[in-house]
C-alpha positions in Angstrom: -169.1 -252.9 1.3 -168.6 -255.9 4.0 -168.6 -259.5 2.8 -170.6 -262.1 4.6 -167.4 -263.4 6.1 -166.7 -260.1 7.6 -163.7 -259.2 5.3 -163.8 -255.4 3.4 -163.9 -255.1 -0.1 -160.6 -253.0 -1.3 -160.6 -250.6 -3.9 -157.1 -251.3 -5.3 -155.3 -248.3 -6.8 -153.2 -248.9 -9.8 -150.0 -247.1 -10.5 -150.0 -244.6 -13.2 -147.8 -244.9 -16.5 -145.4 -242.4 -14.8 -145.2 -243.9 -11.4 -144.4 -247.2 -13.4 -141.7 -246.2 -15.3 -140.3 -244.5 -12.2 -140.3 -247.8 -10.3 -138.8 -249.4 -13.0 -135.7 -246.9 -13.8 -135.3 -247.1 -10.0 -134.4 -250.9 -10.3 -131.4 -249.6 -12.3 -130.0 -247.7 -9.0 -131.0 -251.0 -6.8 -127.9 -252.5 -5.4 -129.7 -255.8 -5.4 -130.8 -256.1 -9.1 -127.1 -254.9 -10.1 -125.6 -257.2 -7.9 -127.8 -260.0 -9.9 -127.1 -258.6 -13.5 -123.9 -261.0 -13.9 -126.3 -264.1 -12.8 -129.2 -262.8 -15.0 -127.3 -262.4 -17.8 -125.5 -265.6 -17.9 -128.8 -267.7 -17.4 -129.6 -267.5 -21.5 -125.9 -266.5 -22.5 -124.8 -270.5 -22.1 -127.5 -271.5 -24.5 -125.7 -271.0 -27.4 -122.6 -273.1 -26.3 -124.6 -276.1 -25.1 -126.9 -276.4 -28.0 -124.8 -275.3 -31.1 -121.0 -276.1 -29.6 -121.8 -278.9 -27.8 -124.8 -280.9 -28.9 -125.1 -279.7 -32.6 -121.5 -280.4 -33.6 -120.7 -283.5 -31.6 -123.6 -285.8 -32.2 -125.7 -287.2 -35.2 -129.0 -286.1 -36.0 -130.8 -288.8 -34.0 -128.9 -288.5 -31.2 -129.2 -284.8 -31.0 -132.7 -285.3 -30.7 -132.5 -287.4 -28.0 -130.3 -285.4 -26.0 -132.5 -282.5 -26.3 -135.6 -284.2 -25.3 -133.6 -285.4 -21.9 -132.0 -282.0 -21.5 -135.1 -280.1 -21.1 -136.5 -283.6 -19.1 -133.5 -283.1 -16.8 -134.5 -279.3 -16.0 -138.4 -280.7 -15.4 -136.8 -282.8 -12.7 -134.2 -280.5 -11.4 -136.8 -277.4 -11.1 -139.2 -279.7 -9.2 -136.5 -280.8 -6.4 -134.1 -277.5 -6.2 -137.7 -275.6 -5.6 -138.6 -278.2 -3.1 -135.2 -277.5 -1.5 -135.4 -274.0 -1.7 -138.9 -274.0 0.3 -138.1 -276.5 2.9 -140.3 -275.2 6.0 -137.6 -276.4 8.5 -135.2 -273.6 7.6 -135.3 -269.7 7.8 -135.7 -267.7 4.5 -132.0 -266.5 5.0 -131.0 -270.3 5.6 -132.5 -271.6 2.4 -130.9 -268.6 0.2 -127.5 -269.2 1.7 -127.9 -273.1 1.0 -129.3 -272.7 -2.2 -126.3 -270.7 -3.5 -123.9 -273.1 -2.1 -126.1 -276.1 -3.7 -126.1 -274.2 -6.6 -122.0 -273.5 -7.0 -121.1 -276.8 -6.2 -123.5 -278.1 -9.3 -122.3 -275.8 -11.7 -118.5 -276.4 -10.7 -118.9 -280.3 -11.0 -121.0 -279.8 -14.4 -118.5 -277.4 -16.1 -115.3 -279.0 -15.0 -116.7 -281.6 -16.7 -117.4 -279.5 -19.9 -114.2 -278.0 -20.1 -112.7 -281.7 -20.0 -115.1 -282.7 -23.0 -114.2 -279.5 -24.5 -110.4 -280.6 -24.8 -111.4 -283.5 -27.3 -113.2 -281.0 -29.6 -112.1 -280.9 -33.2 -111.0 -283.2 -36.2 -109.6 -286.6 -35.4 -106.9 -286.1 -37.9 -104.8 -282.8 -39.5 -105.8 -283.4 -42.8 -106.4 -280.3 -44.9 -108.4 -279.6 -48.2 -109.1 -276.7 -50.3 -112.3 -275.1 -50.1 -114.2 -273.3 -53.2 -112.1 -270.2 -52.6 -109.1 -272.2 -53.1 -108.1 -271.7 -48.8 -106.9 -275.1 -47.0 -109.4 -275.5 -44.2 -110.2 -278.9 -42.2 -111.5 -281.6 -43.7 -115.5 -282.3 -42.4 -115.0 -286.0 -43.2 -112.1 -285.9 -40.3 -115.0 -284.5 -37.8 -116.8 -287.5 -36.1 -120.4 -287.6 -34.9 -121.0 -289.3 -31.8 -124.2 -291.8 -32.4 -126.2 -293.4 -29.4 -126.6 -296.8 -31.4 -123.0 -297.0 -33.1 -120.8 -295.5 -30.3 -122.8 -296.2 -27.2 -119.9 -296.3 -24.8 -118.5 -293.1 -26.5 -122.1 -291.3 -25.9 -122.8 -292.1 -22.3 -120.1 -290.0 -21.0 -121.3 -286.8 -23.1 -125.0 -287.4 -22.7 -124.7 -287.6 -19.0 -122.6 -284.1 -19.2 -125.6 -282.7 -21.2 -128.0 -284.1 -18.8 -126.3 -282.0 -16.2 -126.0 -279.0 -18.1 -129.7 -279.3 -18.0 -130.1 -279.9 -14.4 -127.5 -276.9 -13.5 -129.5 -274.3 -16.0 -132.5 -275.1 -14.1 -131.1 -274.6 -10.7 -129.3 -271.5 -12.1 -132.7 -270.1 -13.5 -134.9 -271.4 -10.4 -132.5 -269.5 -8.0 -132.6 -266.4 -9.8 -136.6 -266.3 -9.6 -136.4 -267.6 -5.9 -134.4 -264.5 -5.0 -136.4 -262.0 -6.7 -139.6 -263.4 -5.0 -138.0 -263.3 -1.6 -136.7 -260.0 -2.2 -140.5 -258.4 -2.3 -144.1 -259.3 -1.3 -145.6 -256.7 -3.4 -146.2 -258.3 -6.6 -146.2 -254.8 -8.6 -142.5 -255.0 -7.6 -141.9 -258.6 -7.9 -143.5 -258.0 -12.0 -141.0 -255.2 -12.3 -138.2 -257.7 -11.1 -139.1 -260.4 -13.7 -139.3 -257.6 -16.5 -135.8 -256.5 -15.3 -134.7 -260.0 -15.2 -136.0 -260.8 -18.5 -134.2 -257.6 -20.3 -130.7 -258.6 -18.8 -131.3 -262.2 -19.8 -132.4 -261.8 -23.3 -129.1 -259.5 -23.6 -127.1 -262.2 -22.9 -128.7 -264.6 -25.3 -128.2 -262.0 -28.0 -124.7 -261.1 -27.5 -123.6 -265.1 -26.9 -123.5 -265.7 -30.9 -120.9 -263.0 -31.4 -118.4 -265.1 -29.2 -119.3 -267.9 -30.8 -119.2 -266.4 -34.3 -115.8 -265.1 -33.4 -112.2 -266.7 -33.8 -112.2 -268.0 -30.1 -115.7 -269.5 -30.7 -116.8 -272.8 -32.5 -118.5 -271.5 -35.4 -116.4 -268.5 -36.6 -118.5 -266.4 -38.9 -115.6 -267.1 -41.7 -116.3 -270.0 -42.1 -120.3 -270.3 -40.8 -119.6 -273.7 -38.8 -117.1 -275.2 -37.0 -114.6 -276.3 -39.7 -112.4 -272.9 -39.3 -112.6 -273.0 -35.2 -108.9 -272.3 -33.2 -108.0 -273.4 -30.4 -110.9 -276.1 -29.9 -113.2 -273.5 -29.1 -112.1 -273.3 -25.7 -112.5 -269.5 -25.4 -115.9 -269.9 -25.6 -116.6 -272.4 -22.7 -114.1 -270.5 -20.8 -116.2 -267.6 -21.3 -119.5 -269.4 -20.0 -117.7 -270.8 -17.0 -116.5 -267.1 -15.9 -119.7 -265.9 -16.6 -121.3 -268.4 -14.2 -119.2 -267.8 -11.4 -119.1 -264.3 -11.6 -123.1 -264.4 -11.4 -122.8 -267.1 -8.4 -120.2 -264.3 -6.8 -122.8 -261.5 -7.5 -125.6 -263.8 -5.6 -123.4 -263.6 -2.4 -124.4 -260.2 -1.0 -128.0 -260.8 -2.0 -128.5 -264.0 -0.7 -126.4 -263.1 2.4 -127.4 -259.8 3.4 -130.7 -258.6 1.3 -132.9 -261.6 1.9 -134.7 -261.4 5.2 -137.0 -263.6 7.0 -139.7 -261.1 6.8 -139.9 -258.9 3.8 -140.3 -254.9 4.2 -141.3 -253.0 1.4 -139.2 -250.1 1.8 -138.0 -248.9 -1.7 -141.1 -246.7 -2.3 -142.3 -248.2 -5.4 -145.8 -248.6 -4.9 -148.3 -245.7 -4.5 -149.5 -244.5 -1.2 -152.9 -246.2 -0.5 -152.4 -249.1 -3.1 -153.7 -252.2 -1.8 -151.3 -255.3 -1.2 -152.0 -259.0 -1.7 -152.7 -259.3 1.9 -155.5 -256.3 2.0 -157.6 -258.5 -1.0 -159.4 -261.5 0.5 -161.0 -263.6 -2.3 
Protein backbone atom coordinates (compact mmCIF):
# COMPACT_ATOMS: atom_id res chain seq x y z
CA UNK A 1 0.00 0.00 0.00
CA UNK A 2 1.33 3.39 -1.04
CA UNK A 3 0.09 6.70 0.32
CA UNK A 4 -0.61 9.75 -1.85
CA UNK A 5 2.73 11.26 -0.83
CA UNK A 6 4.54 8.17 -2.12
CA UNK A 7 5.40 6.72 1.29
CA UNK A 8 4.74 3.08 2.02
CA UNK A 9 2.49 1.79 4.79
CA UNK A 10 4.58 -0.40 7.05
CA UNK A 11 3.16 -3.30 8.97
CA UNK A 12 4.73 -3.12 12.39
CA UNK A 13 5.84 -6.39 13.90
CA UNK A 14 5.62 -6.29 17.66
CA UNK A 15 7.87 -8.39 19.86
CA UNK A 16 6.47 -11.50 21.52
CA UNK A 17 6.14 -11.73 25.32
CA UNK A 18 9.07 -14.14 25.50
CA UNK A 19 11.26 -11.86 23.39
CA UNK A 20 10.25 -8.89 25.53
CA UNK A 21 11.18 -10.70 28.74
CA UNK A 22 14.56 -11.62 27.30
CA UNK A 23 15.15 -7.98 26.33
CA UNK A 24 14.20 -6.79 29.81
CA UNK A 25 16.50 -9.25 31.57
CA UNK A 26 19.28 -8.32 29.15
CA UNK A 27 19.32 -4.86 30.72
CA UNK A 28 20.73 -6.38 33.89
CA UNK A 29 23.80 -7.33 31.84
CA UNK A 30 24.05 -4.02 29.98
CA UNK A 31 27.07 -2.18 31.43
CA UNK A 32 25.47 1.18 30.65
CA UNK A 33 22.43 0.42 32.79
CA UNK A 34 24.56 -1.09 35.55
CA UNK A 35 26.72 2.04 35.63
CA UNK A 36 23.60 4.17 36.01
CA UNK A 37 22.06 2.06 38.80
CA UNK A 38 23.42 4.36 41.57
CA UNK A 39 21.97 7.43 39.84
CA UNK A 40 18.61 5.74 39.32
CA UNK A 41 18.59 4.42 42.91
CA UNK A 42 19.35 7.82 44.42
CA UNK A 43 16.84 9.86 42.42
CA UNK A 44 13.98 9.07 44.85
CA UNK A 45 16.08 8.22 47.90
CA UNK A 46 16.72 11.88 48.76
CA UNK A 47 13.00 12.70 48.92
CA UNK A 48 12.69 10.97 52.30
CA UNK A 49 15.32 13.21 53.80
CA UNK A 50 14.17 16.40 52.12
CA UNK A 51 10.45 16.05 52.77
CA UNK A 52 10.63 14.67 56.31
CA UNK A 53 13.96 15.38 57.95
CA UNK A 54 14.32 18.84 56.42
CA UNK A 55 10.90 20.33 55.70
CA UNK A 56 8.62 18.59 58.19
CA UNK A 57 10.94 18.77 61.20
CA UNK A 58 12.21 22.32 60.88
CA UNK A 59 9.25 24.49 59.84
CA UNK A 60 5.77 25.44 60.97
CA UNK A 61 2.82 23.88 59.08
CA UNK A 62 2.10 26.92 56.91
CA UNK A 63 5.79 27.33 56.14
CA UNK A 64 6.08 23.68 55.10
CA UNK A 65 3.29 24.21 52.59
CA UNK A 66 4.98 27.32 51.22
CA UNK A 67 8.25 25.43 50.94
CA UNK A 68 6.58 22.52 49.14
CA UNK A 69 4.95 24.77 46.57
CA UNK A 70 8.23 26.53 45.82
CA UNK A 71 10.11 23.21 45.75
CA UNK A 72 7.95 21.88 42.92
CA UNK A 73 8.01 25.25 41.18
CA UNK A 74 11.82 25.05 41.28
CA UNK A 75 11.61 21.62 39.67
CA UNK A 76 9.49 23.01 36.83
CA UNK A 77 11.91 25.87 36.15
CA UNK A 78 14.98 23.65 36.42
CA UNK A 79 13.49 21.03 34.10
CA UNK A 80 12.82 23.62 31.40
CA UNK A 81 16.19 25.37 31.63
CA UNK A 82 18.29 22.25 32.07
CA UNK A 83 16.42 20.50 29.27
CA UNK A 84 17.17 23.42 26.96
CA UNK A 85 20.83 23.24 28.02
CA UNK A 86 21.01 19.51 27.21
CA UNK A 87 19.36 20.05 23.83
CA UNK A 88 21.53 22.93 22.62
CA UNK A 89 21.86 22.42 18.84
CA UNK A 90 25.26 24.15 18.76
CA UNK A 91 26.88 21.23 20.59
CA UNK A 92 27.25 17.61 19.60
CA UNK A 93 25.41 15.00 21.62
CA UNK A 94 28.58 13.75 23.40
CA UNK A 95 29.48 17.33 24.29
CA UNK A 96 26.05 17.93 25.76
CA UNK A 97 26.30 14.71 27.77
CA UNK A 98 29.62 15.75 29.28
CA UNK A 99 28.75 19.39 29.95
CA UNK A 100 25.42 18.31 31.39
CA UNK A 101 27.08 15.94 33.85
CA UNK A 102 29.62 18.58 34.89
CA UNK A 103 26.88 21.15 35.50
CA UNK A 104 24.87 18.59 37.45
CA UNK A 105 27.87 17.78 39.65
CA UNK A 106 28.51 21.46 40.40
CA UNK A 107 24.89 22.21 41.33
CA UNK A 108 24.60 19.08 43.48
CA UNK A 109 27.88 19.85 45.26
CA UNK A 110 26.86 23.42 46.10
CA UNK A 111 23.39 22.37 47.24
CA UNK A 112 24.40 19.45 49.44
CA UNK A 113 27.28 21.32 51.06
CA UNK A 114 24.68 23.86 52.12
CA UNK A 115 22.51 21.03 53.34
CA UNK A 116 25.27 19.60 55.52
CA UNK A 117 25.94 23.03 57.04
CA UNK A 118 22.25 23.45 57.86
CA UNK A 119 21.96 19.92 59.26
CA UNK A 120 24.58 20.73 61.91
CA UNK A 121 22.01 23.07 63.47
CA UNK A 122 19.34 20.36 63.74
CA UNK A 123 18.09 19.39 67.19
CA UNK A 124 16.78 20.95 70.39
CA UNK A 125 17.83 24.43 71.39
CA UNK A 126 18.29 23.21 74.97
CA UNK A 127 19.45 19.97 76.53
CA UNK A 128 16.54 19.59 78.91
CA UNK A 129 15.18 16.06 79.19
CA UNK A 130 11.72 14.92 80.23
CA UNK A 131 10.18 11.61 81.19
CA UNK A 132 7.97 10.04 78.52
CA UNK A 133 4.98 7.78 79.22
CA UNK A 134 7.29 4.81 79.66
CA UNK A 135 9.37 6.67 82.23
CA UNK A 136 12.34 7.08 79.90
CA UNK A 137 14.26 10.34 79.68
CA UNK A 138 13.91 11.85 76.19
CA UNK A 139 14.47 15.21 74.57
CA UNK A 140 11.82 17.78 75.26
CA UNK A 141 9.72 18.52 72.14
CA UNK A 142 9.19 22.07 73.43
CA UNK A 143 12.91 22.70 72.97
CA UNK A 144 12.59 22.28 69.21
CA UNK A 145 12.10 25.45 67.22
CA UNK A 146 9.82 25.44 64.17
CA UNK A 147 10.84 28.17 61.71
CA UNK A 148 7.94 30.27 60.49
CA UNK A 149 8.05 32.41 57.35
CA UNK A 150 6.27 35.32 59.11
CA UNK A 151 7.40 35.09 62.72
CA UNK A 152 11.01 34.18 61.88
CA UNK A 153 11.49 35.71 58.44
CA UNK A 154 15.21 36.36 58.73
CA UNK A 155 15.81 32.81 59.95
CA UNK A 156 13.57 31.44 57.21
CA UNK A 157 15.30 32.92 54.15
CA UNK A 158 18.43 30.75 54.15
CA UNK A 159 16.72 27.36 54.64
CA UNK A 160 14.05 28.36 52.12
CA UNK A 161 16.59 28.91 49.37
CA UNK A 162 18.33 25.69 50.34
CA UNK A 163 15.07 23.79 49.90
CA UNK A 164 14.46 25.62 46.62
CA UNK A 165 17.84 24.43 45.37
CA UNK A 166 17.06 20.92 46.55
CA UNK A 167 14.19 21.07 44.08
CA UNK A 168 16.47 22.37 41.32
CA UNK A 169 19.16 19.74 41.87
CA UNK A 170 16.64 16.89 42.06
CA UNK A 171 14.97 17.95 38.81
CA UNK A 172 18.37 18.10 37.12
CA UNK A 173 19.35 14.71 38.54
CA UNK A 174 16.26 12.96 37.23
CA UNK A 175 16.21 14.98 34.02
CA UNK A 176 19.77 13.95 33.24
CA UNK A 177 18.89 10.31 33.87
CA UNK A 178 16.06 10.47 31.35
CA UNK A 179 18.17 12.39 28.84
CA UNK A 180 20.96 9.83 29.04
CA UNK A 181 18.54 6.97 28.43
CA UNK A 182 17.14 8.78 25.42
CA UNK A 183 20.62 9.42 24.08
CA UNK A 184 21.49 5.73 24.26
CA UNK A 185 18.85 4.48 21.85
CA UNK A 186 16.65 5.52 18.93
CA UNK A 187 14.42 2.47 19.38
CA UNK A 188 11.23 3.44 21.19
CA UNK A 189 10.77 -0.11 22.43
CA UNK A 190 14.23 -0.12 23.98
CA UNK A 191 13.65 3.34 25.42
CA UNK A 192 10.53 2.00 27.15
CA UNK A 193 12.58 -0.84 28.62
CA UNK A 194 15.18 1.62 29.85
CA UNK A 195 12.45 3.66 31.53
CA UNK A 196 10.99 0.57 33.17
CA UNK A 197 14.42 -0.43 34.48
CA UNK A 198 14.90 3.12 35.75
CA UNK A 199 11.57 3.18 37.62
CA UNK A 200 12.26 -0.24 39.17
CA UNK A 201 15.62 0.85 40.59
CA UNK A 202 14.32 4.32 41.50
CA UNK A 203 11.42 3.00 43.55
CA UNK A 204 13.67 0.48 45.24
CA UNK A 205 15.65 3.43 46.57
CA UNK A 206 12.46 5.18 47.62
CA UNK A 207 11.38 2.12 49.60
CA UNK A 208 14.69 1.64 51.38
CA UNK A 209 15.36 5.28 52.34
CA UNK A 210 12.89 5.28 55.27
CA UNK A 211 14.77 2.31 56.72
CA UNK A 212 17.76 4.60 57.21
CA UNK A 213 15.63 7.46 58.48
CA UNK A 214 14.07 5.30 61.17
CA UNK A 215 17.42 3.83 62.22
CA UNK A 216 19.60 5.18 65.00
CA UNK A 217 21.57 7.36 62.54
CA UNK A 218 18.44 8.90 61.00
CA UNK A 219 16.34 11.88 61.97
CA UNK A 220 13.31 9.84 63.03
CA UNK A 221 14.38 6.62 64.77
CA UNK A 222 11.57 4.08 65.01
CA UNK A 223 11.98 3.80 68.76
CA UNK A 224 10.38 7.21 69.10
CA UNK A 225 8.59 7.56 65.74
CA UNK A 226 9.82 11.16 65.61
CA UNK A 227 12.91 13.28 65.84
CA UNK A 228 12.92 13.48 69.64
CA UNK A 229 15.14 10.42 69.95
CA UNK A 230 17.43 11.24 67.03
CA UNK A 231 21.12 10.98 67.81
CA UNK A 232 24.05 12.78 66.26
CA UNK A 233 21.76 15.46 64.84
CA UNK A 234 20.77 13.05 62.05
CA UNK A 235 24.05 13.65 60.23
CA UNK A 236 24.27 9.99 59.27
CA UNK A 237 21.18 10.30 57.09
CA UNK A 238 22.33 13.31 55.09
CA UNK A 239 25.84 11.88 54.69
CA UNK A 240 24.35 8.76 53.12
CA UNK A 241 22.32 10.99 50.77
CA UNK A 242 25.43 12.90 49.72
CA UNK A 243 27.45 9.73 49.15
CA UNK A 244 24.70 8.20 47.03
CA UNK A 245 24.24 11.39 44.98
CA UNK A 246 27.90 11.54 44.02
CA UNK A 247 28.32 7.81 43.49
CA UNK A 248 25.49 8.27 40.99
CA UNK A 249 27.33 11.13 39.31
CA UNK A 250 30.51 9.05 39.15
CA UNK A 251 28.55 6.17 37.62
CA UNK A 252 27.36 8.53 34.91
CA UNK A 253 30.91 9.41 33.83
CA UNK A 254 31.65 6.32 31.67
CA UNK A 255 28.20 6.51 30.11
CA UNK A 256 28.46 10.22 29.31
CA UNK A 257 32.06 10.06 28.10
CA UNK A 258 32.05 6.71 26.33
CA UNK A 259 28.57 5.38 25.56
CA UNK A 260 26.87 8.52 24.26
CA UNK A 261 27.61 8.94 20.55
CA UNK A 262 26.54 11.51 17.99
CA UNK A 263 24.67 8.84 16.04
CA UNK A 264 23.10 5.91 17.83
CA UNK A 265 23.46 2.45 16.33
CA UNK A 266 21.17 -0.26 17.69
CA UNK A 267 23.45 -3.22 18.20
CA UNK A 268 22.04 -4.79 21.32
CA UNK A 269 19.76 -7.19 19.49
CA UNK A 270 16.77 -6.06 21.51
CA UNK A 271 14.42 -5.64 18.56
CA UNK A 272 13.22 -8.59 16.57
CA UNK A 273 14.36 -8.92 13.00
CA UNK A 274 12.00 -7.25 10.59
CA UNK A 275 10.48 -4.92 13.17
CA UNK A 276 9.77 -1.44 11.86
CA UNK A 277 11.60 1.48 13.42
CA UNK A 278 10.21 4.92 14.13
CA UNK A 279 11.81 6.25 10.98
CA UNK A 280 10.00 3.60 8.92
CA UNK A 281 6.57 4.75 10.01
CA UNK A 282 5.45 7.98 8.35
CA UNK A 283 2.34 9.67 9.65
